[in-house]
C-alpha positions in Angstrom: 36.6 37.5 96.5 35.3 38.2 93.0 36.0 41.5 91.2 34.2 43.3 88.5 35.4 46.5 86.8 32.7 48.7 85.3 33.9 51.4 82.9 32.7 54.8 84.4 32.9 56.3 80.9 30.5 53.7 79.3 27.3 55.6 80.1 24.7 53.9 78.0 20.9 53.7 78.1 19.7 50.7 80.1 17.5 49.5 77.2 18.3 48.3 73.7 16.5 51.5 72.4 19.5 53.8 72.1 17.4 56.9 71.7 18.4 59.8 74.0 17.6 58.9 77.6 17.3 61.6 80.2 20.6 62.4 82.0 19.0 62.3 85.4 16.0 61.1 87.4 12.9 63.3 87.6 12.6 65.7 90.4 11.5 63.9 93.6 8.1 64.4 95.0 9.7 64.7 98.4 13.2 64.4 99.6 13.8 62.9 103.0 16.9 62.6 105.2 18.0 60.9 108.4 16.0 62.2 111.5 19.4 63.5 112.8 20.4 65.1 109.5 23.8 66.6 109.6 23.8 68.2 106.2 26.5 65.9 104.7 24.4 63.9 102.2 26.2 63.0 99.0 24.2 59.9 98.0 20.5 59.1 97.4 17.9 56.4 96.9 15.0 57.0 94.6 11.9 54.8 95.1 10.3 53.8 91.7 7.8 51.3 93.0 7.5 47.6 94.2 11.2 46.6 94.9 12.6 48.9 92.2 14.9 51.6 93.6 17.8 53.6 92.0 20.9 54.3 94.1 23.1 57.2 93.1 26.5 58.0 94.5 29.8 59.4 93.0 28.4 59.3 89.5 27.4 55.7 89.9 23.8 54.6 89.3 22.5 51.2 90.5 19.0 49.8 89.9 17.5 47.1 92.1 14.9 44.6 90.9 13.6 46.3 87.7 9.9 46.0 87.5 8.1 48.5 85.2 4.7 46.9 84.5 1.7 49.1 84.9 -1.6 49.0 86.7 -3.7 46.1 85.4 -0.8 44.1 84.1 -0.4 40.6 85.4 2.7 38.5 86.4 3.2 34.8 86.6 4.7 33.8 90.1 4.6 30.1 89.9 2.4 27.1 89.0 -1.2 28.4 89.0 -0.1 31.7 90.7 -0.7 35.0 89.0 -0.9 38.6 90.4 -2.3 41.9 89.1 -0.3 45.0 89.4 -2.2 47.6 91.3 0.1 50.6 90.9 2.2 52.3 88.2 5.9 52.9 88.4 6.8 56.6 88.6 9.0 56.3 85.5 9.0 53.9 82.6 12.1 51.8 81.8 13.0 53.8 78.7 12.7 57.0 80.8 15.5 55.8 83.1 18.9 57.6 82.9 21.9 55.4 82.2 22.3 52.6 84.7 25.8 51.1 85.6 24.6 47.8 87.2 21.5 46.0 88.2 21.1 44.1 91.5 18.5 41.3 90.9 17.4 39.5 94.0 15.7 36.6 92.1 14.2 35.6 88.8 10.5 36.3 89.3 8.3 38.4 87.1 7.6 40.9 89.8 11.4 41.5 90.0 12.3 41.2 86.3 9.2 41.5 84.3 8.8 40.3 80.7 9.0 43.8 79.3 12.2 44.5 81.2 13.6 41.1 80.0 12.8 42.0 76.4 14.1 45.6 76.5 17.2 45.6 78.6 20.4 45.8 76.7 22.2 42.5 76.8 25.6 43.8 78.0 24.2 45.6 81.1 26.0 44.1 84.2 23.6 42.2 86.4 24.5 40.8 89.9 22.0 38.0 90.9 21.6 34.5 92.2 23.1 31.4 90.7 19.5 30.3 89.6 18.8 33.6 87.9 22.1 33.7 86.2 21.3 30.3 84.7 18.0 31.7 83.4 19.5 34.9 82.0 22.4 33.3 80.2 20.5 30.4 78.6 18.4 32.4 76.1 20.5 31.4 73.1 21.6 34.3 70.9 19.4 36.6 73.1 21.2 35.8 76.4 22.5 38.4 78.8 26.3 38.5 78.5 27.5 40.2 81.7 25.8 38.3 84.5 27.5 37.6 87.9 26.1 35.3 90.5 26.6 35.4 94.3 25.4 32.8 96.8 24.9 33.5 100.4 27.8 35.4 102.0 29.8 35.4 98.7 31.1 38.9 97.8 31.9 40.8 94.7 34.0 44.0 94.6 32.8 46.5 92.0 35.4 49.0 90.8 34.1 52.1 89.0 37.3 54.0 88.6 40.0 54.0 86.0 42.1 56.9 87.4 45.1 56.5 89.7 44.2 59.0 92.4 44.7 58.0 96.0 41.0 57.9 96.7 38.6 56.0 94.4 35.0 54.8 94.9 34.1 51.2 95.0 31.1 49.0 96.1 31.3 45.6 97.8 28.1 43.5 97.4 27.6 40.4 99.4 24.7 37.8 99.0 22.6 37.6 102.1 20.3 34.6 103.0 16.6 34.6 102.3 13.8 32.1 101.6 10.4 32.6 100.2 9.1 29.6 102.1 10.4 27.8 105.2 9.8 24.6 107.1 8.2 21.6 105.4 6.9 23.8 102.6 10.4 25.0 102.0 11.7 21.4 101.6 8.9 20.7 99.2 9.6 23.8 97.2 13.3 22.8 96.9 12.2 19.7 95.0 9.4 21.2 92.9 10.9 24.7 92.4 7.5 26.4 92.6 9.1 29.7 93.6 12.7 30.5 92.8 15.6 30.9 95.3 16.2 34.4 96.4 19.0 36.6 97.8 19.2 39.5 100.1 22.1 41.9 99.6 24.6 43.7 101.8 25.9 46.7 99.9 28.9 48.6 101.2 29.8 51.9 99.7 33.3 53.1 100.2 36.7 54.2 99.0 40.1 52.6 98.3 43.6 53.5 97.4 46.2 51.2 95.8 45.1 47.8 94.5 41.4 47.0 95.1 41.6 44.3 97.8 39.5 44.0 100.9 42.2 45.4 103.2 42.4 48.6 101.1 38.7 49.2 101.0 37.1 51.4 103.6 33.3 51.1 103.9 31.6 54.4 104.5 28.0 53.3 104.4 26.3 49.9 104.6 22.9 49.0 103.2 21.1 45.7 103.8 18.4 44.8 101.4 16.2 41.9 102.8 15.0 40.7 99.4 11.9 38.5 99.4 12.1 36.4 102.5 10.1 35.3 105.5 11.6 35.1 109.0 13.9 32.1 108.8 16.8 31.0 111.1 19.4 31.7 108.4 18.8 35.4 108.9 20.3 35.2 112.4 23.7 34.8 110.9 23.6 38.3 109.5 24.0 40.2 112.8 26.6 37.6 113.9 28.7 38.3 110.8 28.3 42.0 111.1 28.5 42.1 114.9 30.9 45.1 115.1 29.9 46.8 111.9 27.2 49.3 111.7 24.3 48.7 109.2 23.3 52.2 108.3 20.2 51.5 106.2 17.9 48.5 105.7 15.5 48.2 102.7 12.9 45.7 103.9 10.5 43.9 101.5 7.1 43.6 103.1 3.6 43.0 101.8 2.8 39.7 103.4 2.6 38.2 99.8 0.4 35.2 99.8 0.1 32.3 97.3 -1.7 30.9 95.5 -4.1 33.8 95.7 -5.7 36.3 98.1 -8.8 34.2 98.2 -6.8 31.1 99.0 -3.9 32.4 101.2 -2.1 29.1 101.9 1.5 30.4 102.1 3.0 33.8 103.1 6.2 34.3 101.0 7.3 37.8 102.1 7.3 39.4 105.5 4.1 40.7 107.0 4.0 43.6 109.6 4.9 41.3 112.5 7.8 39.6 110.8 9.0 43.0 109.6 9.3 44.3 113.1 11.1 41.1 114.1 13.6 41.7 111.4 14.2 45.3 112.6 14.8 44.0 116.1 17.2 41.3 114.8 19.3 43.4 112.4 19.1 46.7 114.3 19.9 49.0 111.4 20.2 52.7 112.0 17.3 53.5 109.6 14.8 51.2 107.8 12.9 52.1 104.7 10.0 49.7 103.8 9.5 48.9 100.1 7.5 46.2 98.2 4.3 46.5 100.2 1.2 47.3 98.1 2.0 46.9 94.4 0.4 43.5 93.6 -2.9 41.9 94.4 -1.2 39.1 96.4 0.1 41.5 99.0 -2.3 41.2 102.0 -0.3 43.0 104.8 -0.6 46.8 104.1 1.9 49.4 105.1 -0.4 50.8 107.7 -0.1 47.5 109.6 3.6 47.8 109.6 3.5 51.4 110.8 1.2 50.4 113.7 3.5 47.5 114.6 6.6 49.7 114.5 4.9 52.3 116.7 3.9 49.6 119.2 7.4 48.4 119.3 8.8 51.8 120.0 10.8 52.0 116.8 9.1 54.9 115.0 12.3 56.9 115.1 14.1 54.1 113.3 11.9 54.1 110.2 11.6 56.5 107.2 8.6 56.0 104.9 8.9 56.8 101.2 6.1 57.1 98.7 6.9 56.3 95.1 8.9 59.1 93.5 10.4 60.1 96.9 14.1 60.3 97.4 16.1 59.5 100.6 19.5 61.3 100.9 22.3 60.1 103.0 26.1 60.7 103.5 29.0 58.4 102.9 32.0 58.5 105.3 34.9 59.2 102.9 37.8 58.7 105.3 40.4 56.1 104.2 
């Protein structure tokens, strides 16, 4: 297993602009908790927009898929494929408090837009796919310098502590399978690379004592992020590998994203409402939060369709819906 130590004292702005960033996120529009809230929440997830979220726990702050373009901006998603952003992020990149690490599911402009690419500080730790690492580290003198790649089911242990106390926080991140396109179209895409390879993530928050090895790490909360994928057979391996391990939260990428355009919807490259419910039934997480559902013009499966499908499947008590600027709070089991 790979290891990465992140200095907890090295709290820097996420961007190259070293003006004074805020120390915290803005006040949430609404804070939500588990339907069976027990009052023990010590971690939170803040929804910025599209697939951009900020996870906070034990003084650690993680950003997923940074995309801070504004309404009316356009992104390039492949040969002849562009999309218009229809919403605004609730904060701008320079308004973000210090970020310890970025989890990037794939190298696409709606995940890592051109303004983010230009403005992020080059030594910010980024965990991503092998393909994306190749892109981020091949920019000559302007390359990112702390990029770590994970393929499917490869893991990395993130150590955020330098003290020697008996109980220290750590995060284990594991690459999960995902594919934008499947079947014959997937085979063709492999050769022409029209859309890039993508990862999901399994994020395990927990504590350890002694040396940071897997046997000393106790997971207190497990988050599965689907990433951009359609319902492919490779996803069936996830519940097999985690058969006896609870998945507390799933962040599911929806939207039914179509290419090359809404007027010519030849391929669906992210889950629509039907596939989203199928993934809930396959993974069986304790709670699911949908993200990535209405931010771009190529998303043709609205959140309302997912809500209806969830209700028809009898799973409404398993889903929490966040609007942009909402926060979801949850608790980590701290027992070693």
